[in-house]
C-alpha positions in Angstrom: 0.0 0.0 0.0 1.0 3.6 -0.6 1.4 4.4 3.1 3.8 1.5 3.8 5.8 2.3 0.7 6.0 6.0 1.8 7.1 4.9 5.3 9.9 2.6 3.9 11.2 5.4 1.7 11.5 7.7 4.7 13.2 5.3 7.1 16.9 5.8 7.7 19.3 3.7 5.6 20.7 1.9 8.7 17.3 0.7 9.9 17.7 -2.7 8.3 13.9 -3.3 8.0 12.9 -6.9 7.5 9.1 -6.3 7.5 6.6 -3.5 7.6 2.9 -4.2 8.0 -0.4 -3.0 9.4 -1.8 -4.3 12.7 -5.2 -2.7 13.1 -4.8 1.1 12.8 -1.1 0.8 13.8 2.0 0.3 11.6 4.5 -2.2 12.8 8.2 -2.2 11.7 10.5 -5.2 12.3 14.2 -4.4 12.3 17.4 -6.3 12.1 19.4 -3.4 13.4 20.1 -3.5 17.2 21.0 0.2 17.1 17.7 1.3 15.4 15.6 -1.0 17.7 17.1 0.6 20.8 17.2 4.2 19.5 14.4 5.0 17.1 12.3 7.6 19.0 13.3 10.6 16.9 12.9 8.9 13.5 9.5 7.4 14.6 8.3 10.7 15.9 8.9 12.4 12.6 7.1 9.5 10.7 4.1 9.7 13.0 3.8 13.4 12.5 3.8 13.0 8.7 1.7 9.8 8.4 -0.8 10.5 11.3 -0.4 6.8 12.2 0.8 5.1 15.4 4.1 3.2 14.7 5.8 0.5 16.8 9.3 -0.8 16.2 9.9 -4.5 17.0 12.9 -6.7 16.8 13.5 -9.2 14.1 14.1 -12.5 15.9 17.6 -12.7 14.5 18.7 -10.0 16.9 16.9 -11.1 20.2 18.8 -12.8 23.1 17.8 -16.3 23.8 14.8 -16.7 26.2 16.5 -18.1 29.2 19.2 -15.4 29.1 16.5 -12.8 28.7 14.5 -14.1 31.7 17.6 -14.1 33.9 18.6 -10.6 32.8 15.1 -9.2 33.5 15.3 -10.6 37.0 18.6 -8.8 37.5 17.5 -5.4 35.9 14.0 -5.1 37.5 13.9 -4.3 41.3 12.6 -7.2 43.5 9.9 -4.9 44.8 8.2 -4.9 41.4 6.9 -8.4 42.3 7.3 -10.1 39.0 4.8 -13.0 38.7 5.5 -14.3 35.2 7.8 -13.7 32.3 6.9 -15.3 28.9 7.4 -14.6 25.2 5.4 -13.8 22.1 8.1 -14.4 19.5 5.6 -13.8 16.7 5.6 -10.2 17.7 9.1 -9.9 19.1 7.7 -9.2 22.7 8.6 -10.4 26.1 5.6 -10.2 28.5 6.4 -9.2 32.1 3.5 -9.5 34.6 4.3 -7.7 37.8 2.5 -6.4 40.9 4.0 -3.0 40.5 4.4 -2.3 36.7 5.8 1.2 37.4 9.0 -0.4 38.8 9.4 -2.4 35.6 9.1 0.8 33.6 11.4 2.7 35.9 11.8 6.4 36.4 11.5 8.1 33.1 11.3 4.7 31.4 14.9 3.8 32.2 14.3 0.2 33.3 12.1 -0.4 30.3 14.9 0.9 28.0 17.5 -1.2 29.8 15.5 -4.4 29.1 15.3 -3.4 25.4 19.0 -2.5 25.3 20.3 -5.6 26.9 17.9 -8.3 25.5 16.7 -6.8 22.3 13.1 -7.9 23.0 10.3 -5.4 23.2 8.8 -5.5 26.8 5.1 -5.8 27.2 4.2 -5.0 30.8 1.0 -6.2 32.5 -0.3 -5.7 36.0 -0.8 -8.8 38.2 -4.2 -8.4 40.1 -3.9 -7.9 43.9 -6.7 -10.5 44.1 -6.0 -13.5 41.9 -8.4 -13.5 39.0 -9.3 -16.6 37.1 -10.8 -14.5 34.3 -7.8 -12.2 33.9 -5.5 -15.2 33.8 -7.7 -17.1 31.4 -8.1 -14.2 29.0 -4.3 -13.4 29.0 -3.4 -17.1 28.5 -6.0 -17.5 25.7 -4.8 -14.4 23.8 -1.2 -15.7 24.2 -2.2 -19.1 22.8 -3.8 -17.4 19.8 -1.0 -15.0 19.1 -0.3 -16.4 15.6 -4.0 -16.0 14.6 -4.1 -12.5 16.2 -1.2 -11.4 14.1 -2.9 -12.4 10.9 -6.2 -11.0 12.1 -4.8 -7.6 13.0 -3.0 -7.4 9.7 -6.3 -8.1 7.8 -8.1 -5.4 9.9 -5.3 -3.0 9.1 -5.4 -3.7 5.4 -9.2 -3.1 5.4 -8.9 0.1 7.3 -6.3 1.5 5.0 -7.9 0.5 1.7 -8.6 3.7 -0.2 -12.2 4.6 -0.7 -13.4 5.0 -4.2 -15.4 8.2 -4.1 -17.8 9.6 -6.7 -18.1 13.4 -6.5 -21.7 13.1 -7.9 -22.8 10.9 -5.1 -23.8 12.5 -1.8 -22.1 11.4 1.4 -24.4 10.5 4.3 -24.6 9.1 7.8 -27.5 7.3 9.3 -28.4 5.5 12.5 -30.8 2.6 13.1 -32.2 1.8 16.6 -31.8 -2.0 17.0 -32.5 -1.9 20.7 -32.4 0.2 23.9 -34.6 3.0 22.7 -37.5 3.9 25.0 -36.5 1.0 27.2 -33.6 -0.1 29.5 -32.0 -3.2 28.0 -30.6 -4.7 24.8 -28.8 -1.5 23.8 -27.7 -1.7 20.1 -27.2 1.0 17.5 -26.1 0.6 13.9 -24.2 3.5 12.4 -23.9 3.4 8.6 -22.2 5.4 5.9 -21.8 4.5 2.2 -18.5 2.9 3.1 -19.0 1.5 6.7 -21.3 -0.4 9.0 -20.4 -0.1 12.7 -22.4 -1.5 15.7 -22.4 0.5 19.0 -23.1 -2.1 21.8 -25.1 -5.3 21.3 -26.8 -6.3 24.6 -29.6 -8.4 25.9 -32.6 -7.5 28.2 -31.8 -9.6 31.3 -35.4 -9.1 32.6 -37.3 -10.2 29.5 -34.6 -12.0 27.5 -35.4 -9.7 24.5 -32.4 -9.4 22.1 -31.5 -6.7 19.5 -33.5 -6.5 16.3 -30.7 -8.0 14.2 -33.3 -9.3 11.7 -34.0 -5.8 10.3 -33.1 -5.3 6.7 -30.7 -2.5 7.6 -28.5 -5.0 9.5 -26.2 -7.6 8.0 -23.4 -9.5 9.7 -21.8 -9.9 6.3 -21.6 -6.1 5.8 -20.6 -5.4 9.5 -17.2 -3.8 9.8 -16.7 -3.4 13.5 -18.4 -3.5 16.9 -17.7 -1.0 19.7 -18.6 -1.9 23.3 -19.2 1.0 25.7 -19.0 -1.1 28.9 -19.5 -4.7 30.1 -23.0 -4.8 31.5 -25.1 -7.5 29.8 -27.6 -5.0 28.5 -24.8 -3.6 26.4 -22.5 -6.6 25.6 -24.6 -9.7 26.3 -25.4 -10.4 22.6 -22.0 -9.7 21.1 -20.9 -13.4 21.2 -24.0 -14.3 19.1 -22.5 -12.1 16.3 -19.4 -14.3 16.2 -21.5 -17.5 16.4 -23.3 -16.3 13.3 -20.0 -15.8 11.4 -18.8 -12.3 12.2 -15.0 -12.1 12.0 -14.4 -8.4 12.4 -13.0 -6.5 15.4 -14.5 -5.7 18.7 -13.2 -2.4 20.1 -13.3 -1.7 23.9 -11.0 -1.1 26.8 -9.2 -4.0 28.4 -11.3 -4.0 31.6 -14.5 -4.1 29.5 -13.2 -7.1 27.6 -12.4 -9.0 30.8 -15.6 -8.1 32.5 -17.6 -9.0 29.4 -16.1 -12.5 29.6 -17.1 -12.8 33.3 -20.7 -11.6 32.8 -21.4 -13.5 29.5 -20.0 -16.8 31.0 -22.3 -16.3 34.0 -25.2 -15.5 31.7 -24.8 -18.9 30.0 -24.8 -20.6 33.4 -28.0 -18.8 34.5 -29.7 -19.7 31.2 -28.8 -23.3 31.6 -29.9 -23.4 35.2 -33.3 -21.9 34.4 -33.9 -23.7 31.2 -33.8 -20.5 29.1 -32.8 -20.2 25.5 -29.1 -20.1 24.8 -28.1 -17.8 22.0 -24.4 -18.8 22.1 -21.9 -21.0 24.0 -18.5 -20.4 25.7 -16.6 -21.0 22.4 -18.4 -18.0 21.0 -17.3 -15.8 23.9 -13.7 -17.0 23.1 -14.2 -15.9 19.5 -15.2 -12.4 20.7 -12.0 -12.2 22.8 -9.9 -13.5 20.0 -11.2 -10.6 17.8 -11.0 -7.9 20.4 -8.8 -4.8 20.0 -8.3 -2.9 23.3 -7.9 0.8 23.3 -6.8 3.2 26.1 -8.8 6.3 26.9 -7.9 9.1 24.5 -6.3 6.8 22.0 -7.5 7.7 18.5 -7.9 4.7 16.2 -9.2 4.3 12.6 -11.8 1.5 12.6 -13.0 1.7 9.0 -11.6 3.6 6.0 -13.8 6.6 7.0 -14.5 6.3 10.7 -12.1 7.2 13.5 -12.9 6.1 17.1 -11.9 7.6 20.4 -12.9 6.2 23.8 -13.1 8.5 26.9 -14.1 7.8 30.5 -17.9 7.7 31.2 -17.7 7.4 35.0 -20.1 4.4 35.1 -18.1 1.2 35.4 -14.6 -0.1 35.3 -13.3 0.6 31.8 -16.7 2.1 30.7 -16.4 4.5 27.8 -18.0 7.3 26.0 -17.8 6.5 22.3 -16.8 9.3 19.9 -16.9 8.7 16.1 -15.3 11.1 13.7 -16.8 10.3 10.3 -15.2 11.2 7.0 -13.0 14.2 6.6 -14.9 16.3 9.1 -18.3 15.2 7.7 -20.0 14.3 11.0 -19.2 13.6 14.7 -21.2 11.3 16.9 -20.9 11.0 20.7 -22.7 8.0 22.2 -22.6 8.1 26.0 -23.6 4.5 26.7 -24.2 4.7 30.5 -22.6 7.8 32.1 -22.1 9.2 35.6 -21.5 12.9 35.8 -21.5 13.2 39.5 -19.5 12.2 42.7 -18.4 8.6 43.0 -15.7 6.9 45.1 -14.8 4.6 42.2 -14.4 6.8 39.2 -13.9 10.3 37.9 -17.0 12.0 36.4 -17.6 11.5 32.6 -15.3 13.3 30.2 -16.6 16.5 28.5 -13.8 18.0 26.5 -14.9 16.9 23.0 -14.0 19.4 20.3 -16.7 18.4 17.9 -20.1 16.8 18.5 -22.9 17.2 16.0 -25.0 14.3 17.2 -25.2 13.3 20.9 -26.9 10.0 21.9 -27.5 10.1 25.7 -29.0 7.7 28.2 -32.0 8.6 30.3 -32.3 5.9 33.0 -32.9 8.6 35.6 -34.1 11.3 33.2 -37.5 12.2 34.7 -38.3 15.2 36.8 -38.5 13.2 40.0 -35.1 11.6 39.4 -33.2 13.8 41.8 -31.1 12.4 44.6 -29.7 13.8 47.9 -26.2 15.2 48.2 -23.6 12.5 48.2 -22.7 13.1 51.8 -26.3 12.7 52.9 -26.5 9.5 50.9 -23.5 8.0 52.6 -24.7 9.0 56.0 -28.1 7.4 55.3 -26.4 4.3 54.1 -24.4 3.9 57.3 -27.3 4.9 59.5 -29.5 2.1 58.2 -26.6 -0.4 58.6 -25.7 0.7 62.1 -29.4 0.7 63.2 -29.9 -2.8 61.9 -26.6 -4.1 63.5 -27.5 -2.5 66.8 -30.7 -4.7 66.9 -28.6 -7.8 66.2 -29.9 -8.0 62.6 -28.3 -8.5 59.2 -28.4 -6.1 56.2 -28.9 -7.8 52.8 -27.8 -5.7 49.9 -28.7 -7.2 46.5 -26.1 -5.8 44.1 -24.9 -5.8 40.6 -21.7 -7.8 40.5 -19.8 -5.2 38.5 -19.7 -1.5 39.6 -22.2 -1.2 42.5 -20.6 -3.9 44.6 -17.2 -2.3 44.3 -18.6 1.1 45.1 -20.1 -0.3 48.3 -16.8 -2.0 49.2 -14.9 1.3 48.9 -17.6 3.1 50.9 -17.5 0.5 53.7 -13.7 0.5 53.8 -13.6 4.3 53.9 -15.0 4.5 57.5 -14.3 2.6 60.7 -16.4 -0.4 60.2 -15.5 -3.7 61.9 -18.4 -6.0 61.3 -18.0 -8.8 58.7 -19.2 -8.1 55.1 -20.0 -11.4 53.5 -19.9 -11.4 49.7 -21.3 -14.1 47.5 -21.7 -14.5 43.8 -19.5 -13.4 41.0 -19.0 -10.0 42.5 -15.8 -11.3 44.1 -14.4 -12.3 40.7 -15.4 -8.8 39.4 -13.6 -7.2 42.3 -10.4 -9.2 41.4 -10.6 -7.7 37.9 -10.8 -4.2 39.4 -7.5 -4.9 41.2 -5.9 -5.7 37.8 -6.7 -2.2 36.4 -6.4 0.4 39.2 -5.4 3.0 36.5 -9.0 3.1 35.5 -10.2 4.0 39.0 -10.7 7.5 40.5 -7.7 9.7 41.4 -8.7 9.2 45.1 -8.3 5.5 44.8 -5.2 5.6 42.7 -3.6 7.8 45.3 -4.7 5.5 48.1 -3.4 2.4 46.2 -0.2 3.7 44.6 1.0 6.3 47.1 -0.2 4.9 50.5 -0.4 1.2 49.7 -4.0 1.0 50.9 -6.2 -1.0 48.6 -9.8 -1.1 49.9 -10.7 -4.2 48.0 -8.3 -6.3 50.1 -9.7 -5.0 53.5 -10.0 -7.7 56.1 -13.7 -6.9 56.7 -14.6 -8.5 53.3 -15.3 -12.3 53.5 -15.7 -14.4 50.4 -18.6 -16.9 50.8 -19.1 -20.2 49.2 -22.7 -21.4 48.6 -22.3 -24.1 51.3 -21.7 -21.4 53.9 -24.9 -19.6 53.2 -27.1 -21.3 55.8 -24.6 -20.8 58.6 -24.5 -17.1 57.9 -28.3 -16.8 57.8 -28.6 -18.8 61.1 -25.8 -17.0 62.9 -26.7 -14.5 65.6 -23.8 -12.3 64.6 -24.8 -9.0 63.0 -23.4 -8.6 59.5 -23.7 -7.1 56.1 -24.4 -9.4 53.1 -23.7 -8.2 49.5 -24.9 -10.7 47.0 -26.0 -10.9 43.3 -28.4 -10.4 41.6 -29.1 -6.7 42.0 -32.8 -6.9 41.0 -33.6 -10.2 42.8 -34.2 -12.0 39.5 -32.1 -15.0 40.7 -28.8 -15.6 42.3 -27.7 -15.9 45.9 -29.4 -12.7 46.9 -32.8 -14.4 46.5 -31.7 -17.3 48.7 -30.6 -15.0 51.4 -33.9 -13.1 51.1 -35.8 -16.4 51.8 -33.8 -16.9 55.0 -33.8 -13.3 56.3 -37.2 -11.9 55.2 -39.3 -13.4 58.1 -37.2 -11.6 60.8 -38.1 -8.0 61.5 -34.6 -7.3 62.9 -33.1 -7.6 59.4 -33.0 -5.1 56.6 -33.2 -5.4 52.8 -31.4 -2.4 51.3 -31.8 -1.5 47.6 -28.9 0.6 46.2 -29.6 0.3 42.5 -32.2 0.5 39.7 -35.0 -2.1 40.0 -36.5 -2.7 36.6 -40.3 -3.0 36.1 -41.5 -6.6 36.5 -38.6 -7.8 38.7 -39.0 -9.1 42.2 -36.9 -6.2 43.4 -39.3 -3.6 42.0 -42.3 -5.5 43.5 -40.8 -5.5 47.0 -39.7 -1.9 46.6 -43.3 -0.9 45.7 -44.4 -2.4 49.1 -45.5 -6.0 48.3 -45.5 -7.8 51.7 -46.4 -11.3 50.4 -44.2 -12.7 47.6 -44.8 -16.0 45.7 -41.6 -18.0 45.9 -40.7 -21.5 44.7 -39.4 -23.7 47.5 -36.7 -26.4 47.2 -39.2 -28.9 45.8 -40.4 -26.5 43.1 -43.8 -25.7 44.7 -44.9 -22.1 45.0 -45.4 -20.7 48.5 -46.2 -17.3 49.8 -43.2 -15.7 51.6 -44.0 -12.9 54.0 -41.7 -9.9 53.9 -41.3 -8.8 57.6 -37.8 -7.4 57.3 -37.3 -3.7 57.0 -37.1 -2.5 53.3 -35.0 0.6 52.5 -33.9 2.2 49.3 -30.8 4.3 49.1 -30.9 6.9 46.3 -27.6 8.4 45.2 -25.2 5.4 44.9 -26.2 4.7 41.4 -23.7 4.5 38.6 -26.1 6.4 36.3 -26.5 10.1 36.1 -29.5 11.7 37.8 -31.6 14.1 35.7 -29.7 17.2 36.9 -26.4 15.5 36.1 -27.6 14.5 32.6 -28.6 18.0 31.9 -25.5 19.4 33.4 -23.4 17.0 31.3 -24.9 18.3 28.1 -24.4 21.9 29.1 -20.7 21.2 30.0 -19.8 19.5 26.7 -16.9 21.2 25.0 -19.0 21.2 21.8 -22.7 22.1 21.6 -24.5 19.3 19.7 -26.8 20.1 16.8 -29.0 17.1 17.6 -29.6 15.0 20.7 -31.1 11.5 20.6 -32.3 10.1 23.9 -32.2 6.3 24.6 -31.7 3.8 27.5 -34.8 4.9 29.6 -38.4 3.9 30.2 -40.7 5.3 27.5 -41.9 8.3 29.6 -38.4 9.3 30.8 -37.0 9.3 27.2 -39.8 11.5 26.0 -39.6 13.8 29.0 -35.8 14.3 28.9 -35.9 14.8 25.1 -38.6 17.5 25.5 -36.7 19.3 28.3 -33.3 19.2 26.6 -34.9 20.8 23.5 -36.1 23.7 25.7 -32.8 24.0 27.6 -30.3 23.5 24.8 -32.3 25.0 21.9 -31.4 22.2 19.5 -33.2 19.3 17.7 -34.0 16.5 20.1 -35.6 13.1 19.5 -36.7 10.1 21.5 -36.6 7.5 18.8 -38.3 4.1 19.0 -36.7 0.8 18.2 -36.6 0.0 14.5 -36.4 3.7 13.5 -33.7 4.8 11.1 -32.6 8.5 11.3 -30.5 10.3 8.9 -27.8 12.3 10.8 -26.1 13.9 7.8 
């Protein structure tokens, strides 16, 4: 291709290049020159400036030290305090992978240790963080990607070739951008948006509706897996990613773009979804092999990293404040033709876990925003009041000798509660059951995605709230002893809406005792057991161990804490739109109950004085 030829022509004569190729939107150069491999920053900087492409220089295997010598030398160069857990090689890419508890010490001050490894071994170091809590998911994902490195290299090259294929344009034909709502409009669940141009088809999220098992409308004529170029995942909740493996089952072989935490959490949640479906006799849309296919085709991006994903669409992910690795999705289409900002789920307010959603976008013509809490009544107390109420309910229950049951989403809400409980003097046991422990382990692998407050606590002071001694991991066989124990405690268990999982089993054991408290801290969807109890139902039909339905009385205290949600409240949503660096020309409202979508759309029109819409599923809207 012209770009690769231009690059080779501009490389210094001593570079001794053995191969130049695309890997996704990146250009990779393999060199047989030890000097050029070690010292190429100036040359590469000039090339990047001219080509507007990221470039990585890797060693040809003819110059690398042997693996045993390299392992030994890394052990001598890197300080012992770095806590190296594993060293292994990806010779197909000229890389040595170093997994350490403190990656910063492997990099060294100003990158000196990193450069020393390059200079003395002639391998390119790839540094990964070892989780503070051992994570089976993180380990499995990393091992799987390592085992598929040869396929990944070919796959990334094919993606790069596709991205860099020149578009054949016809000056007589009009350029356009349109959007089709495949799910998640005027509802919460199965978020899925198809963005199309004459040259590209990109899917933003592809989730399920956990409450009803509805899936995206992928049978519409606008959508075709054969024409699909890429999928971009905003975050890992099932209503945004739970249907992605189905695409790969049906033959999609293109890239899935997301952050690294989103990829790992997606694996955790989709695997659990399969188990839940099998346990409850529900329809299975895909199997575990299809989740592996999604991982094999994933391309992870850092926040702020600009990446071409089709010949005429450029993607940037920025923090959304909602979940570990959750992203606002910004699409720059054409040569300045149109810019779309899709928020996914966002939090533009105080949180212990994350910084508020990013606002400094230079161009946004179309904004697609969520409206989970978009109605006039969706206003919460000040964060300090919320936290005080949270602890007051817990302390009152414990003083009576009772237990507090908190049904929680495994990812996001549970970790927010952990940080909150660890932030104050609290010495009672906090029992945790369900996959939320596995989700917490993944959080410890990516502390750089957490709030500045937590990063300072972990990196500067060595205090990681997730490993506090108050948290006790519980196996299912221990459940009855915890329920029967006279010891006061807090229990955090999945699922967050009481549609299954260990939280329902704890509810059966704790509901008849008025000393206990059921505390809701998150959204309870219409039709779920959580919403019924929240509305005041005192007698709940419940299946017993034999499968017979009995009425269960709810005698325990029921409380709802507003303000710990990972979603923006109505004032935060409006404030977010006002604070955007670029005023949108059009706002589309999704991810909310019918009334809330319409209400927020109407009020944003009045406040922002721009076109606003609350589309329905199956609608197609021309944006440009």
